[in-house]
C-alpha positions in Angstrom: -0.8 -22.5 36.7 2.3 -23.9 35.3 0.7 -26.4 33.2 -2.2 -24.7 32.4 0.9 -21.7 30.9 2.6 -24.9 29.1 -0.8 -26.1 27.7 -1.8 -22.4 26.2 2.1 -22.1 24.8 2.0 -25.2 23.2 -1.5 -24.0 21.4 -0.2 -21.1 20.5 3.2 -22.4 19.4 1.0 -25.1 17.6 -1.5 -22.3 16.2 1.0 -20.2 15.1 3.0 -23.1 13.1 -0.6 -23.2 11.2 -1.2 -20.2 10.3 2.3 -19.4 9.0 2.2 -22.3 7.0 -1.1 -21.5 5.9 0.6 -18.3 4.8 3.3 -20.0 3.6 0.8 -21.8 0.8 -1.2 -18.6 -0.1 2.6 -17.2 -1.1 3.5 -20.2 -3.1 -0.1 -20.1 -5.3 2.2 -19.0 -8.0 5.3 -21.4 -7.2 6.0 -24.0 -10.1 6.2 -27.4 -8.8 4.9 -26.5 -4.7 3.6 -29.4 -3.1 0.7 -27.4 -0.4 1.6 -28.1 3.3 0.3 -28.5 5.8 0.3 -29.1 9.9 0.2 -32.3 12.0 -1.2 -31.8 14.9 -0.8 -34.2 18.1 -1.8 -34.7 21.6 0.8 -33.8 24.4 0.5 -37.2 26.5 -1.7 -36.4 29.8 0.0 -36.6 33.1 -0.9 -39.2 35.8 -2.6 -38.0 38.8 -5.2 -39.8 41.2 -7.7 -38.6 39.6 -6.8 -39.9 36.2 -4.6 -38.1 33.4 -4.7 -34.2 32.9 -4.1 -33.4 29.5 -0.9 -31.7 28.9 -2.6 -29.8 25.3 -1.3 -30.2 22.3 2.1 -30.1 19.9 2.7 -29.5 15.8 4.0 -33.7 14.7 5.4 -32.5 11.4 4.8 -29.8 8.5 3.5 -32.9 6.0 3.3 -32.2 1.9 0.0 -33.2 0.1 1.4 -35.2 -2.3 0.0 -38.3 -4.5 3.4 -39.9 -5.9 0.7 -41.7 -8.4 -0.9 -38.7 -9.8 3.0 -37.2 -9.9 4.6 -40.5 -11.9 1.6 -40.3 -13.9 1.2 -36.7 -15.2 4.9 -36.6 -15.8 4.7 -39.5 -17.7 1.7 -37.8 -19.8 3.9 -34.7 -20.2 6.5 -36.6 -21.4 4.6 -38.3 -24.3 3.2 -35.3 -24.9 5.8 -32.9 -25.4 7.7 -35.4 -28.1 4.0 -36.2 -29.8 4.3 -31.6 -29.5 7.7 -31.4 -31.1 7.6 -33.7 -33.8 4.2 -32.2 -35.0 5.6 -28.3 -34.8 8.5 -29.4 -36.9 6.1 -31.4 -39.4 4.4 -28.1 -40.1 7.3 -25.8 -40.6 8.7 -29.2 -42.9 5.2 -29.0 -44.7 5.8 -25.4 -45.6 8.8 -26.4 -47.2 6.7 -28.5 -49.8 4.7 -25.5 -51.1 1.5 -26.4 -53.8 0.4 -24.0 -56.5 2.0 -22.1 -59.3 5.1 -21.5 -56.7 5.6 -25.3 -56.3 7.7 -27.3 -57.6 5.6 -29.2 -59.2 4.7 -26.5 -61.5 7.5 -26.0 -62.5 8.3 -29.3 -63.7 4.6 -29.4 -65.6 5.2 -26.1 -67.1 9.3 -27.1 -68.6 7.7 -30.4 -69.5 4.9 -28.3 -71.4 6.9 -25.7 -72.8 8.6 -27.9 -75.2 4.9 -28.5 -76.9 6.2 -25.4 -78.7 9.2 -26.5 -79.2 7.6 -29.4 -81.4 4.7 -27.1 -82.9 8.2 -24.4 -84.0 11.5 -26.8 -83.9 13.8 -24.1 -85.3 12.1 -20.7 -83.5 15.1 -19.7 -80.3 12.1 -18.1 -78.9 10.0 -21.2 -78.0 13.7 -23.3 -77.5 14.5 -20.4 -75.1 11.8 -20.3 -73.0 12.2 -24.2 -72.4 16.0 -24.2 -71.4 14.3 -21.7 -68.7 11.8 -23.4 -67.4 14.7 -26.4 -67.0 16.9 -24.1 -65.3 13.8 -23.1 -62.9 12.8 -26.6 -62.3 16.2 -26.8 -61.0 16.3 -23.6 -58.8 13.2 -25.1 -56.9 14.6 -28.0 -56.7 17.7 -26.5 -55.3 16.1 -23.9 -52.9 14.0 -26.8 -51.5 17.2 -28.9 -50.8 18.8 -25.6 -49.4 15.5 -25.5 -47.2 15.6 -28.6 -46.2 18.9 -28.0 -44.4 18.1 -24.9 -43.0 15.5 -26.6 -41.8 18.3 -29.7 -40.3 20.7 -27.0 -38.7 17.5 -25.5 -37.0 16.4 -29.0 -35.4 20.4 -29.9 -34.6 21.3 -26.3 -32.9 17.3 -26.6 -30.9 18.7 -30.6 -30.2 22.1 -29.7 -28.2 20.2 -26.6 -26.9 18.1 -29.1 -24.9 21.3 -31.8 -24.3 22.2 -28.9 -22.1 19.6 -28.2 -20.5 19.3 -32.1 -19.5 22.4 -31.9 -18.6 22.2 -29.0 -16.0 18.7 -30.6 -14.5 20.6 -33.7 -14.1 23.3 -32.3 -12.1 20.3 -29.8 -10.2 18.9 -33.9 -9.5 21.9 -34.7 -8.1 23.1 -31.8 -6.0 19.4 -31.8 -4.3 20.1 -35.2 -4.3 23.0 -34.8 -1.7 20.8 -32.2 0.4 18.3 -34.7 1.0 20.5 -37.5 1.8 22.8 -35.0 4.5 19.2 -34.4 6.3 17.3 -37.6 5.9 18.1 -38.6 10.0 16.6 -35.3 11.6 13.6 -37.5 11.0 11.2 -34.5 9.7 10.9 -34.5 5.5 12.5 -31.6 4.3 9.5 -30.5 2.2 10.7 -27.6 -0.3 13.5 -29.6 -1.1 11.4 -32.9 -2.4 9.3 -29.9 -4.3 12.5 -29.1 -5.5 13.7 -32.6 -6.7 10.3 -33.7 -8.0 9.7 -30.3 -10.4 13.2 -31.2 -12.0 11.9 -34.4 -12.7 9.1 -33.1 -14.5 11.1 -30.3 -16.3 13.5 -33.0 -16.9 10.4 -34.8 -18.7 9.9 -32.5 -20.9 12.8 -33.1 -22.5 13.4 -36.9 -22.4 11.0 -39.4 -20.4 12.2 -40.7 -17.2 11.7 -43.5 -14.2 12.7 -42.3 -11.3 13.7 -45.3 -8.2 14.1 -43.8 -4.9 16.7 -45.0 -2.6 16.7 -45.9 0.7 19.1 -43.0 1.6 16.1 -40.3 0.4 17.6 -40.0 -3.2 16.5 -40.9 -6.3 17.6 -42.8 -9.2 16.7 -41.7 -12.7 16.9 -43.5 -15.8 16.2 -43.1 -19.7 15.6 -45.3 -22.0 14.0 -48.1 -19.6 17.4 -49.2 -17.5 20.1 -46.3 -18.8 21.0 -44.6 -15.6 21.0 -40.7 -16.2 21.3 -39.8 -12.2 22.6 -42.4 -9.4 22.4 -40.5 -6.4 25.1 -37.7 -6.8 26.8 -39.6 -9.7 25.1 -37.8 -13.5 25.7 -39.1 -16.5 26.5 -37.4 -19.8 23.7 -36.7 -23.0 25.6 -35.6 -26.1 24.2 -35.7 -30.3 26.0 -37.6 -32.0 25.9 -39.4 -35.5 24.7 -43.2 -35.5 27.1 -46.2 -36.1 27.5 -45.4 -40.0 28.7 -42.1 -39.2 25.3 -40.9 -40.9 25.5 -36.7 -40.9 21.8 -36.7 -42.0 21.4 -38.6 -38.9 21.6 -37.6 -35.0 21.2 -39.9 -32.1 21.3 -39.9 -27.9 24.6 -40.8 -26.8 25.2 -41.6 -22.4 28.2 -41.4 -21.4 28.7 -42.9 -17.7 32.7 -43.2 -16.2 34.0 -43.1 -19.8 31.8 -45.5 -21.1 29.3 -44.5 -24.2 25.8 -46.0 -25.1 24.1 -44.9 -28.0 20.8 -45.4 -27.6 17.2 -45.6 -30.5 15.2 -42.7 -30.1 12.5 -45.3 -30.9 13.5 -46.9 -27.2 13.3 -43.4 -25.5 9.5 -42.8 -24.8 8.2 -39.4 -25.2 10.2 -35.7 -24.5 10.9 -33.1 -26.9 13.6 -34.9 -27.8 13.0 -38.6 -28.7 10.3 -36.3 -30.6 12.8 -34.2 -32.6 15.3 -37.2 -33.0 12.3 -39.0 -34.6 11.5 -36.2 -36.8 14.9 -35.8 -37.9 15.8 -39.2 -38.8 12.4 -40.5 -40.2 10.4 -37.3 -41.1 13.3 -35.6 -42.6 15.3 -38.9 -43.9 11.8 -39.6 -46.1 11.6 -36.4 -46.9 14.7 -35.6 -48.2 14.2 -39.5 -50.0 10.5 -38.4 -51.2 12.4 -35.1 -53.2 15.7 -36.8 -54.3 13.6 -39.9 -55.8 11.6 -37.2 -57.4 14.6 -35.5 -58.7 16.1 -38.2 -59.9 13.5 -40.0 -61.5 12.8 -36.2 -63.3 16.3 -35.4 -64.3 17.4 -39.1 -65.1 14.2 -39.7 -67.6 14.6 -36.1 -69.3 18.0 -36.4 -69.6 18.1 -39.7 -71.2 15.1 -38.9 -73.2 17.1 -35.6 -74.5 20.5 -37.7 -75.6 17.8 -39.7 -77.9 17.6 -36.5 -80.1 19.5 -34.5 -81.9 20.1 -30.4 -81.9 20.2 -27.8 -84.8 23.1 -29.1 -85.9 22.7 -32.3 -85.7 24.7 -33.4 -83.0 23.5 -35.6 -80.2 21.3 -34.3 -77.3 23.5 -34.5 -74.0 22.5 -33.7 -70.5 19.7 -31.4 -69.5 20.3 -31.2 -65.7 23.7 -32.2 -63.9 24.1 -35.4 -64.6 23.6 -38.4 -62.1 25.9 -40.5 -63.8 30.2 -40.9 -63.4 31.9 -42.8 -66.2 29.4 -45.7 -66.9 25.7 -45.2 -67.6 23.1 -44.3 -65.0 25.5 -45.1 -62.4 25.1 -42.9 -58.9 27.7 -40.7 -58.6 25.8 -38.5 -55.9 24.7 -41.8 -53.9 26.2 -41.9 -50.1 27.9 -45.4 -48.9 28.6 -45.5 -45.5 30.3 -47.7 -43.3 30.1 -48.8 -39.9 32.1 -47.9 -36.9 33.9 -50.2 -35.8 34.6 -51.3 -40.2 34.3 -54.0 -41.7 36.7 -56.7 -42.3 38.5 -55.5 -45.2 38.2 -51.8 -47.2 36.1 -52.4 -50.3 33.3 -50.0 -51.4 29.8 -50.9 -53.1 28.2 -49.7 -56.1 24.7 -48.5 -57.0 23.2 -48.2 -61.0 20.2 -48.4 -62.8 20.0 -51.0 -64.6 17.9 -49.4 -67.6 15.7 -46.2 -68.0 13.1 -47.8 -67.3 13.5 -48.4 -63.6 13.2 -45.0 -62.5 9.6 -46.0 -62.3 10.9 -48.7 -59.6 12.4 -46.3 -57.5 11.6 -46.0 -53.8 12.2 -43.1 -51.4 14.1 -45.2 -48.8 18.1 -45.8 -47.9 19.2 -49.3 -47.7 21.3 -51.4 -45.7 23.4 -54.3 -46.7 24.3 -56.8 -44.3 26.0 -59.9 -45.0 25.4 -63.3 -43.4 28.1 -65.2 -45.2 30.7 -64.7 -48.0 28.1 -65.4 -50.3 24.6 -64.5 -48.9 23.5 -62.0 -46.7 20.0 -59.3 -46.8 19.5 -55.8 -48.4 16.9 -54.0 -45.6 15.0 -51.0 -47.2 14.9 -48.8 -44.5 11.3 -47.3 -45.0 10.0 -49.7 -44.2 12.2 -52.5 -42.7 11.5 -55.2 -45.6 14.4 -57.4 -46.2 15.1 -58.9 -49.2 17.3 -62.2 -49.1 20.3 -61.8 -52.0 23.2 -64.2 -52.8 26.6 -62.8 -53.9 28.8 -63.6 -56.4 32.9 -62.6 -55.7 34.1 -63.2 -59.0 32.0 -60.7 -60.6 30.5 -58.5 -57.8 26.8 -59.1 -58.4 24.3 -59.1 -56.6 21.4 -62.0 -57.1 17.9 -61.5 -56.3 14.9 -63.9 -56.6 13.0 -63.4 -59.4 9.3 -62.9 -57.5 7.1 -60.0 -57.1 6.9 -59.9 -52.7 3.7 -58.5 -51.4 5.3 -56.0 -49.6 8.3 -55.2 -51.5 6.7 -55.2 -55.1 8.6 -56.7 -58.5 12.6 -56.9 -57.6 14.3 -59.7 -60.6 17.8 -60.7 -60.8 20.6 -58.3 -60.4 18.0 -55.5 -59.5 16.3 -54.6 -56.4 13.9 -51.4 -56.2 15.1 -50.0 -59.9 18.7 -50.5 -58.8 21.6 -52.6 -58.9 24.1 -53.4 -56.1 27.7 -54.9 -56.7 31.2 -54.4 -56.1 34.5 -54.8 -57.6 34.7 -58.4 -59.0 37.0 -61.0 -56.8 36.0 -58.6 -54.1 36.4 -61.2 -50.9 33.7 -60.4 -48.0 32.7 -62.1 -44.7 29.9 -62.1 -42.8 29.2 -59.2 -40.7 30.3 -56.9 -42.9 27.7 -54.0 -43.0 27.2 -50.9 -45.6 24.2 -48.4 -45.9 23.4 -46.5 -48.7 21.9 -43.9 -49.7 20.9 -43.3 -53.3 18.4 -40.0 -52.8 19.4 -38.1 -49.5 21.8 -35.8 -51.8 20.2 -35.7 -55.2 18.4 -32.5 -55.0 21.1 -30.6 -53.2 23.5 -30.0 -56.5 21.0 -29.9 -59.5 21.8 -27.1 -62.3 20.5 -26.7 -65.9 23.8 -28.5 -68.0 23.6 -26.0 -70.8 22.4 -22.9 -71.8 22.2 -22.9 -75.7 19.3 -23.3 -77.4 20.9 -24.5 -80.4 22.3 -27.1 -77.9 18.4 -28.4 -77.5 18.0 -31.5 -79.2 14.3 -31.6 -80.0 14.8 -34.0 -83.3 14.0 -37.5 -83.5 16.9 -39.2 -85.3 14.8 -41.6 -86.6 12.1 -41.1 -88.9 9.6 -43.4 -91.2 7.5 -43.3 -94.3 4.5 -45.3 -96.0 5.6 -47.1 -99.0 4.5 -45.2 -101.9 1.9 -48.4 -103.5 0.2 -48.6 -99.9 -3.7 -49.5 -100.8 -4.5 -50.3 -96.9 -5.7 -47.7 -93.8 -2.2 -47.8 -92.5 -1.0 -44.6 -90.2 2.0 -43.7 -88.0 0.6 -43.4 -84.6 4.3 -42.7 -82.6 8.0 -43.6 -83.3 10.7 -43.5 -81.0 14.5 -44.0 -80.5 15.3 -46.4 -78.0 19.4 -45.3 -79.2 21.4 -42.6 -80.8 22.9 -43.2 -83.5 20.1 -45.7 -84.6 21.5 -48.9 -86.4 19.8 -47.7 -89.5 21.8 -44.7 -89.7 25.4 -46.3 -88.8 24.8 -48.9 -91.4 23.1 -46.8 -93.8 20.4 -50.1 -93.5 16.8 -48.9 -93.4 14.3 -51.6 -92.7 11.5 -52.2 -94.4 8.2 -53.5 -92.9 6.8 -55.6 -95.6 2.8 -56.4 -94.8 1.8 -60.0 -96.2 -2.5 -59.2 -95.2 -3.9 -57.4 -92.4 -2.8 -59.0 -89.5 1.0 -60.0 -90.3 4.0 -58.2 -91.6 8.1 -59.7 -92.4 11.2 -57.3 -91.6 14.5 -56.1 -93.5 16.2 -56.6 -90.8 16.1 -60.3 -90.1 19.1 -62.4 -91.0 17.7 -63.9 -93.2 15.5 -60.8 -94.5 11.4 -61.6 -94.8 11.6 -64.4 -93.6 9.0 -64.9 -90.4 5.6 -63.6 -90.4 5.4 -61.1 -87.5 1.5 -60.8 -86.0 0.6 -57.1 -86.5 -1.9 -55.6 -83.8 -3.0 -52.2 -84.3 -1.9 -49.9 -82.2 1.0 -52.4 -80.1 4.7 -51.1 -80.6 6.9 -52.8 -82.2 9.8 -53.0 -81.1 13.3 -52.1 -83.7 15.3 -55.3 -83.0 14.8 -59.1 -83.4 16.6 -60.4 -80.2 17.9 -63.0 -81.6 20.1 -60.9 -84.4 20.2 -57.6 -82.2 21.2 -56.5 -78.3 19.6 -53.1 -78.1 16.2 -52.5 -78.8 17.1 -49.2 -81.4 13.4 -47.7 -81.9 9.8 -47.7 -81.1 7.3 -48.0 -83.6 3.2 -48.2 -83.2 1.5 -48.0 -86.2 -2.4 -48.1 -86.6 -5.1 -49.0 -89.0 -5.6 -52.1 -91.8 -3.0 -52.7 -94.3 -3.6 -54.6 -97.4 -1.4 -57.0 -98.8 2.2 -55.6 -100.1 1.7 -52.5 -97.9 5.1 -51.2 -96.5 6.7 -49.2 -93.9 10.3 -48.0 -93.7 12.0 -46.7 -90.9 15.1 -44.7 -91.5 17.7 -42.2 -90.1 17.0 -39.1 -90.2 20.4 -38.1 -91.3 21.1 -40.5 -93.6 21.2 -39.3 -97.0 23.1 -41.9 -98.4 21.1 -43.1 -102.3 18.9 -46.0 -102.1 20.6 -48.6 -105.1 17.0 -49.2 -106.5 15.6 -45.1 -106.8 18.8 -44.0 -106.3 17.0 -41.5 -103.9 18.5 -40.6 -100.7 17.6 -43.0 -98.1 15.9 -40.5 -95.3 14.1 -38.3 -98.6 16.1 -35.3 -97.9 14.1 -34.6 -94.5 15.4 -31.5 -92.7 16.6 -32.7 -89.2 15.2 -29.3 -88.0 12.3 -29.3 -88.8 11.9 -32.5 -86.9 10.3 -32.2 -83.1 10.1 -36.1 -82.6 11.7 -35.8 -79.9 10.4 -32.6 -78.2 7.4 -34.5 -78.1 8.5 -37.5 -76.6 9.7 -35.3 -73.9 6.0 -34.0 -73.5 4.7 -37.0 -73.4 7.0 -38.0 -69.7 4.3 -36.2 -68.2 2.0 -39.1 -68.6 4.5 -41.7 -67.6 3.8 -43.7 -64.4 6.8 -43.0 -62.6 6.1 -42.4 -58.6 4.1 -45.5 -57.0 1.5 -45.7 -60.1 1.3 -41.9 -60.6 2.0 -39.8 -63.1 5.1 -37.7 -63.4 3.1 -34.8 -63.4 1.0 -36.1 -60.2 4.8 -37.1 -58.3 4.6 -34.2 -56.5 1.5 -34.1 -55.8 2.2 -37.4 -54.0 5.1 -36.2 -52.1 3.5 -33.6 -50.5 0.8 -35.7 -49.8 3.1 -38.5 -48.4 3.7 -35.5 -45.9 1.1 -33.7 -45.3 -0.4 -36.9 -44.0 2.5 -37.6 -41.6 1.8 -34.0 -40.2 -1.9 -34.7 -39.7 -1.3 -37.2 -37.6 1.3 -36.2 -36.1 -1.6 -32.8 -34.8 -3.9 -35.1 -33.6 -1.6 -37.7 -32.6 -0.3 -34.7 -30.1 -3.7 -32.8 -29.4 -4.7 -36.1 -28.0 -1.6 -36.7 -25.9 -2.1 -33.2 -24.8 -5.4 -33.3 -23.4 -4.4 -36.9 -21.4 -1.5 -34.9 -19.8 -4.0 -31.7 -19.4 -6.2 -33.8 -17.6 -3.6 -35.8 -15.3 -1.4 -32.3 -14.9 -5.2 -31.5 -13.3 -5.6 -34.4 -11.4 -1.9 -33.6 -9.7 -2.6 -30.3 -9.2 -5.9 -30.9 -7.7 -4.5 -33.3 -4.7 -1.0 -30.6 -4.2 -2.2 -27.4 -5.7 -3.1 -24.7 -3.4 -6.8 -23.6 -2.9 -7.3 -20.0 -2.0 -10.5 -20.0 -1.0 -9.6 -23.6 1.7 -6.8 -21.3 2.9 -8.5 -18.3 3.6 -11.0 -20.5 5.5 -7.9 -22.2 7.5 -6.3 -18.9 8.4 -10.2 -17.8 9.9 -9.9 -21.2 11.7 -6.4 -21.2 13.4 -6.1 -17.4 13.9 -9.4 -18.1 16.6 -7.5 -21.0 17.8 -4.6 -18.3 18.3 -6.6 -16.0 19.8 -8.0 -18.9 22.1 -4.7 -20.0 22.5 -3.8 -15.9 23.8 -7.0 -16.0 26.3 -5.5 -18.7 27.4 -2.4 -17.6 28.5 -3.2 -14.2 29.5 -5.9 -15.7 31.8 -3.4 -18.5 33.5 -1.5 -15.2 33.8 -3.9 -12.9 35.2 -4.6 -16.1 38.4 -0.7 -16.5 38.8 -1.1 -12.9 39.4 -3.7 -12.8 42.0 -1.8 -15.4 43.6 1.3 -14.1 44.0 -0.8 -11.1 45.5 -2.6 -13.4 48.1 0.5 -15.0 49.1 2.3 -11.5 50.0 0.0 -10.2 52.0 
């Protein structure tokens, strides 16, 4: 009877365990990371008798965790990629809202500013028109500055969010190490600690939402957690710490992940970190935000520099040379970037010296590329400059005697045109006699902060320099159809004013003319083409181009056109009349027209100045659209893999309910077996006691 009782007791306990396990599954149906458990039963070895082996019932072999290591790894990986793509896409959508279109956008402010000079051109002495133009200048500066502030606010938010996520990563890493310790301690009892394993797997999944990891199991039951392919975050119970730091140039606008273990720190590039919210946000801050800042900075610098330089070519109501309309980006000498940031690496270069950025010519603003630049010296006389936006390296030679960089004259299919000392509209230089060595490096950021401090430079409408310093007049005896199309100053004051010597073009026929500013004068026949610009200097005799003249029509031999300084009221020795015909410069609006005509200058990758902002928001929009699509695809993949994982590991209530009925019946049958055995045993006892 004892054998029957033992069989029944074992069966009762086994089925009770099965019922308890099914109940545990049902109770944890909504517990994150819980893996469905099942009771593995095994037959108790039978007892040998002469009649054969008599069965001794059933017992619980183990409580097994329903788990697919492959699907768990794939789901965690896909989840990390999806989290990274989603985090970057979310931030790009926020970035996109900072660059508004329509009437409230920055592009509209620039267009309205340029268009306001048409009213000044029509009425150059009208103070209302002048005041309106200055108001538009101020509004443009304000919108640019506000956009820059919004970028700063967005970056501050990203930095705060990244620091919070680093804290979460470090907390999870510590928790994984603690669970590793617990698992290692119970590893020798012969049974898997299912709940601890689930707990660790769930923390690893949560960790992968922040940063993609690789898990490698150890023989003691612990797992090693690695990031970036080979850097250990958790090794058994040992944990490294992650922190947010600047890059090796100390760039305050860039952020890097740094892993510290045993006092040793390793800075990691976000492009090798894989998926996760942290790498996604680092890519946004370092690449997307960096490009947005450079696009805005290039736009700001090109607009403000071109407007400033054109305004300097005009005269105000009092005949004074025009100054800057916007806060100048120059310091000391023409077109040196005062706002440019030049950063040196850690550890520092061999000697303490600086690089300087400058613009060779005002026309070079049309060649700007929205990028930072990294300078690397490969020897004391050569190196390469890398345009970081597309990682294009351009080789240079360095002349220490003059401190200048020389580029090969060429048009690169990727880099575009560069020649001599200029590259992307920029000049690079050091102080003369600067000694460099191989390995010296610099990071140059010409545009990243250009928009942060821009403002209008003055508020006096009288100081608006809309008059041109040069004017022209047709000969009084002309017989051809010659007409003036345009006349623009290139220098202020022009030579024709300072020398009181007007330049006379005398036509020798329909297609040729001579010039009085030759040395000797009127000795060369220049080709005349209707509508083609005639520059105001002869390269062999003058260092600068002081004006640009466009004439139209067909002249006759003997026809003339004279260019003179508008303030030149000295007397002509022949006619005894003032050279400027007593023109009132206050009524001249040639420079206002020139400023208005800046609208059509191809300044931004072939786009006109007024289309530059549309090009800017288009580039950001393309990035955002691409990121949204990528996030949608990776999110779908992650959801499908997680569905596959939970299809195996998750709890199915219908299935568990059926098991409850099955195990309940088995439990009741086991109890009945014990009841019957007990009855038989009682009967035997009663019989034996008679």
